[in-house]
C-alpha positions in Angstrom: 30.2 -80.9 133.6 33.8 -80.3 132.6 36.1 -82.9 132.6 38.5 -83.6 135.5 41.4 -82.9 133.4 40.3 -79.8 132.5 39.4 -78.8 136.2 42.7 -80.0 137.2 44.4 -77.5 134.6 42.1 -74.7 136.2 43.2 -75.6 139.7 47.0 -75.6 138.7 46.8 -72.3 136.8 45.1 -70.7 139.7 47.6 -72.0 142.2 50.4 -70.6 140.3 48.7 -67.1 140.1 48.0 -67.3 144.2 51.7 -68.1 144.8 52.4 -64.9 142.4 49.9 -62.5 144.2 51.1 -64.0 147.7 54.7 -62.9 146.8 53.5 -59.4 145.6 51.7 -59.1 148.8 54.9 -59.8 150.8 56.9 -57.4 148.7 54.3 -54.4 148.9 54.3 -55.1 152.7 57.8 -54.6 152.9 57.8 -51.7 151.1 55.1 -50.2 152.7 56.9 -49.7 155.9 59.6 -48.3 154.2 57.6 -45.9 152.4 55.9 -44.7 155.6 59.2 -43.9 156.8 60.3 -41.8 154.3 56.9 -39.9 154.3 57.7 -39.2 158.1 61.1 -38.2 157.4 60.3 -35.7 154.7 57.5 -34.0 156.8 59.6 -32.2 159.1 61.5 -30.3 156.3 58.3 -28.9 155.0 57.0 -27.9 158.4 60.2 -26.0 158.9 60.0 -23.8 155.9 56.2 -23.2 156.9 57.7 -21.8 160.2 60.4 -19.8 158.5 57.7 -18.2 155.8 55.3 -17.6 158.7 58.1 -15.6 160.8 59.3 -13.8 157.7 55.7 -12.6 156.4 54.9 -11.3 160.0 58.1 -9.5 160.4 57.5 -7.6 156.8 53.5 -7.3 156.5 54.2 -4.4 154.3 55.7 -6.7 151.8 52.9 -9.0 150.0 54.5 -11.7 147.9 52.9 -12.3 144.5 52.4 -16.1 145.2 49.9 -14.8 148.1 47.9 -12.5 146.0 44.6 -13.9 144.9 43.5 -13.3 141.3 40.4 -13.7 139.2 40.8 -17.4 138.0 40.9 -17.8 134.2 43.4 -20.5 134.0 44.6 -23.2 136.5 47.5 -25.4 136.6 47.1 -29.0 138.0 49.7 -31.2 139.2 48.2 -34.7 139.0 50.4 -37.2 141.3 49.8 -40.9 140.3 51.6 -44.2 140.3 53.6 -45.7 137.7 52.5 -49.1 137.8 49.1 -50.7 138.3 47.9 -53.9 140.7 47.0 -51.2 143.2 43.4 -51.7 143.5 41.1 -48.5 142.7 43.9 -45.8 144.0 44.2 -44.2 140.7 40.8 -44.6 139.5 39.5 -43.1 142.6 41.8 -40.1 142.0 40.7 -39.7 138.6 37.0 -39.3 139.2 37.8 -36.8 142.1 40.0 -34.6 139.3 37.2 -35.2 136.7 34.7 -33.7 139.0 36.9 -30.7 139.5 37.7 -30.3 135.9 34.0 -30.3 135.0 33.5 -27.7 137.6 36.1 -25.6 136.3 34.8 -26.2 132.5 31.4 -25.2 133.5 33.1 -21.8 135.0 34.8 -21.3 131.5 38.4 -21.9 133.5 41.0 -23.5 131.3 43.4 -26.2 132.7 47.1 -27.0 132.3 48.1 -30.5 133.6 51.5 -31.7 134.8 51.3 -35.1 135.3 53.9 -37.1 137.6 53.2 -40.9 137.0 52.6 -43.2 133.9 48.8 -43.9 135.0 48.5 -40.2 135.1 50.2 -39.6 131.8 47.7 -42.4 130.1 44.7 -40.6 131.7 45.7 -37.3 130.3 46.4 -38.7 126.7 43.1 -40.7 126.9 41.1 -37.5 128.0 42.8 -35.3 125.5 43.7 -32.8 128.3 46.5 -30.2 128.0 49.9 -31.6 129.4 52.7 -29.0 130.0 54.9 -31.2 131.8 55.4 -35.1 132.4 57.5 -36.9 135.0 57.7 -40.8 135.1 60.0 -43.4 136.7 60.4 -41.6 140.2 60.7 -45.3 141.9 59.8 -46.3 145.4 61.9 -43.1 146.8 61.1 -40.0 144.9 63.7 -37.3 144.7 63.1 -33.8 145.2 65.5 -32.6 142.3 63.3 -34.7 139.8 60.1 -32.8 141.0 61.5 -29.2 140.8 61.4 -29.3 136.8 57.9 -30.0 136.3 57.0 -27.5 139.4 59.1 -24.8 137.9 57.1 -24.9 134.8 53.9 -24.1 136.7 55.6 -21.6 139.0 57.0 -19.7 135.9 53.7 -19.5 134.3 52.0 -18.3 137.5 54.6 -15.6 137.8 54.2 -14.4 134.3 50.2 -14.4 134.9 49.5 -17.1 132.4 47.9 -19.2 135.2 45.9 -17.8 138.4 46.0 -21.1 140.6 47.8 -24.1 141.0 46.4 -27.4 142.3 48.0 -30.5 143.5 45.8 -33.9 143.2 47.2 -36.6 145.1 46.1 -39.5 147.4 46.4 -38.7 151.0 47.7 -41.3 153.3 45.2 -42.0 156.2 46.3 -45.2 157.2 47.7 -48.6 156.1 43.9 -49.6 155.3 42.8 -46.4 153.8 43.6 -43.9 151.2 41.8 -40.6 150.4 42.1 -38.8 146.9 42.3 -35.0 147.4 42.8 -31.7 145.7 44.8 -29.0 147.5 45.5 -25.4 146.3 49.2 -24.7 146.6 49.1 -21.1 144.8 48.3 -18.7 145.7 49.5 -19.4 149.2 46.7 -18.8 151.8 47.6 -17.1 155.0 46.2 -19.9 157.2 48.7 -22.0 155.4 51.7 -20.5 156.9 50.5 -18.4 159.9 50.7 -21.6 162.4 53.0 -20.0 165.1 51.8 -17.9 167.9 55.3 -16.6 168.4 57.7 -15.4 165.8 60.9 -13.7 165.5 63.1 -12.0 162.6 66.4 -12.9 161.3 69.8 -11.7 159.9 69.2 -11.8 156.3 71.8 -12.7 153.4 70.7 -11.7 150.9 67.7 -9.4 151.2 64.6 -10.6 153.3 62.5 -10.4 150.1 65.0 -12.6 148.1 65.0 -15.0 150.7 61.1 -15.0 151.0 60.8 -15.5 147.4 63.2 -18.5 147.5 61.5 -20.0 150.2 57.9 -19.7 148.7 59.2 -21.4 145.6 60.9 -24.0 147.6 57.7 -24.4 149.7 55.6 -25.3 146.9 58.0 -27.9 145.3 58.3 -29.5 148.8 54.7 -29.7 149.0 54.6 -31.7 145.6 57.6 -33.7 146.8 55.6 -34.5 149.8 52.8 -35.6 147.8 54.9 -38.0 145.6 56.4 -39.6 148.8 53.0 -39.6 150.4 51.5 -41.3 147.0 54.2 -44.2 147.5 53.0 -45.1 150.8 49.5 -45.0 149.5 50.6 -47.3 146.5 52.2 -49.9 148.6 49.3 -50.1 151.0 46.6 -50.2 148.5 48.8 -52.8 146.5 49.1 -55.1 149.5 45.4 -55.0 150.4 44.6 -55.8 146.5 47.2 -58.5 146.4 45.7 -60.1 149.7 42.3 -59.8 148.2 43.3 -61.5 145.1 45.2 -64.3 147.1 42.2 -65.2 149.3 39.8 -65.0 146.1 42.1 -67.4 144.8 42.0 -69.6 147.6 38.2 -69.7 147.5 38.3 -70.5 144.0 40.4 -73.2 144.3 38.5 -74.7 147.0 35.1 -74.5 144.8 37.0 -76.0 141.9 38.4 -79.0 144.1 34.9 -79.7 145.0 33.5 -79.6 141.5 36.6 -82.0 140.6 35.7 -84.4 143.4 32.1 -84.4 142.2 33.1 -85.1 138.7 35.4 -87.9 139.5 32.9 -89.4 141.8 30.4 -89.5 138.7 33.1 -90.9 136.6 33.6 -93.9 138.9 29.9 -94.3 139.4 29.5 -94.3 135.8 32.3 -97.0 135.3 31.0 -99.3 138.0 27.6 -98.9 136.4 28.8 -99.9 133.2 31.0 -102.7 134.8 27.9 -104.3 136.5 25.7 -103.8 133.2 28.6 -105.8 131.1 28.6 -108.6 134.0 24.9 -108.9 133.9 24.6 -109.3 130.1 27.5 -111.9 130.0 25.8 -113.8 132.9 
């Protein structure tokens, strides 16, 4: 059995760790509420763009934008949205598993893959897997800005317009609730008609410049806004997952401390019993 001094050292070390995990749990809980508010605040913008695109496409059915035309898929672009930091449970790992399954299916169909990475964890994943990264964004922080996402998205949009890639997918974590996050892949290009035809009634507008130019701008902005929404939602997922992970770590530390204290008391009792036995034996020998 380990000595009492060694057990006391372990208890002290775990107590210090528990203080850290408890503090991280509280910080994540506070940030989680702000992240959820940011996520809710960005959704109306995306919904409004979807409504305007739907009205434009219905007002001019004879014009089919290249972003809405399906092609034979020979190469895809993948935007991988991950976190910059760890300590958030299996959030990134579950997403990587989902992505690997899709990559394997594409590879089996002889489809090449270009990867745009958002987040340090995703960048490390791509480097380990020896994939083909075409853009990388890190350090978005707890409030990702729209302008920071546009650059990487433009790289894939230009490739799509040039015919170099035939589909653009976004891999991100979907925020279900504060206790559950689901990894998912969504195709953002070409834009499926059901993605934008959500209104029963539509109307036309007065355009400046031409309606085709407005539709072209809005479709690009729609894709960029979809990716930005994924980054904002990913922050909410990250904070929720970190809160749960740190709570589990704090609870586990408490259980371990309890077990070590029991072990310490047993070791201390055994040492006292041995000392008493030695004193009695010594006294008997003297007598």
